[in-house]
C-alpha positions as CSV (number, residue, x, y, z in Angstrom):
1,M,6.2,-3.1,123.4
2,T,2.7,-4.4,123.8
3,A,2.0,-8.2,123.9
4,L,-0.9,-10.4,122.9
5,W,-2.2,-13.3,125.0
6,I,-3.6,-15.8,122.6
7,A,-5.7,-18.7,123.8
8,H,-7.3,-21.5,121.8
9,V,-9.8,-23.5,124.0
10,H,-12.1,-26.5,123.8
11,V,-14.5,-26.2,126.7
12,T,-15.5,-29.5,128.3
13,D,-17.4,-28.1,131.4
14,E,-19.3,-25.0,130.6
15,A,-20.2,-24.1,134.2
16,A,-16.7,-24.4,135.6
17,Y,-15.2,-22.6,132.6
18,G,-17.8,-19.8,133.0
19,E,-16.5,-19.3,136.5
20,Y,-13.0,-19.2,135.3
21,A,-13.9,-16.6,132.6
22,K,-15.7,-14.5,135.2
23,R,-12.7,-14.5,137.6
24,A,-10.0,-14.2,134.9
25,T,-11.6,-11.1,133.4
26,G,-10.8,-9.1,136.6
27,A,-7.3,-10.4,136.8
28,I,-6.6,-9.6,133.2
29,A,-8.0,-6.1,133.5
30,D,-5.9,-5.5,136.7
31,H,-2.8,-6.1,134.6
32,G,-3.8,-3.7,131.8
33,G,-5.2,-6.4,129.6
34,V,-7.9,-5.6,127.1
35,F,-9.8,-8.2,125.1
36,L,-9.6,-7.9,121.3
37,A,-11.4,-11.2,120.6
38,R,-13.3,-13.4,123.0
39,G,-15.3,-16.3,121.5
40,G,-17.3,-15.2,118.5
41,K,-17.2,-16.3,115.0
42,Y,-14.0,-17.7,113.5
43,E,-12.7,-19.7,110.6
44,Q,-10.2,-22.6,111.2
45,L,-7.7,-22.6,108.4
46,E,-4.9,-24.8,109.8
47,G,-4.1,-26.8,112.9
48,R,-6.3,-28.2,115.7
49,D,-9.8,-26.7,115.8
50,R,-10.8,-25.2,119.2
51,S,-14.2,-23.6,119.3
52,R,-13.2,-20.7,121.7
53,N,-10.5,-18.3,120.7
54,V,-9.4,-15.4,122.9
55,V,-7.0,-12.6,122.2
56,A,-6.1,-9.9,124.9
57,R,-3.6,-7.1,124.5
58,F,-1.3,-6.2,127.4
59,P,0.9,-3.2,127.8
60,S,4.0,-5.4,127.7
61,L,5.2,-9.0,127.7
62,Q,6.0,-8.6,131.4
63,A,2.5,-7.4,132.2
64,A,1.0,-10.5,130.5
65,H,3.5,-12.8,132.2
66,D,2.8,-11.1,135.6
67,C,-1.0,-11.5,135.0
68,Y,-0.6,-15.2,134.3
69,N,1.4,-15.7,137.5
70,S,-0.7,-13.5,139.7
71,P,-2.6,-15.1,142.6
72,A,-5.9,-13.8,141.2
73,Y,-5.4,-15.4,137.8
74,Q,-4.0,-18.7,139.3
75,E,-7.1,-18.9,141.4
76,A,-9.3,-18.4,138.3
77,L,-7.2,-20.9,136.5
78,D,-8.2,-23.6,139.0
79,F,-11.7,-23.5,137.5
80,A,-10.3,-24.1,134.0
81,R,-7.8,-26.9,134.6
82,N,-10.4,-29.7,134.4
83,A,-13.0,-27.8,132.4
84,A,-11.1,-27.3,129.1
85,E,-8.3,-28.2,126.8
86,R,-6.3,-25.1,126.2
87,D,-3.3,-23.7,124.4
88,L,-2.1,-20.3,125.6
89,V,0.8,-18.2,124.3
90,I,2.1,-14.7,124.9
91,V,3.5,-13.0,121.8
92,E,5.2,-9.6,121.7
93,E,3.6,-7.4,119.0
94,V,5.7,-5.8,116.3
95,E,6.1,-2.0,116.2
């Protein structure tokens, strides 16, 4: 079953977060991830507003998990740690 990686982000350091995004793109692709939404227009209906919203589809929950824990993604994540407030969840899609 495919899985979605859903991130809600408030960027506090554009330069560092840009480096994260550049590096994370390759790590995500290497694990079969495909972006469905990345930034762009949105409408906040409930909850905490974060100006950057990202959704990527992975072939499986395990692939998304493996991506997050991969050395390449963790290296990219070092650039995001002090450059953004983030919420990230992996959700298995329904059939």
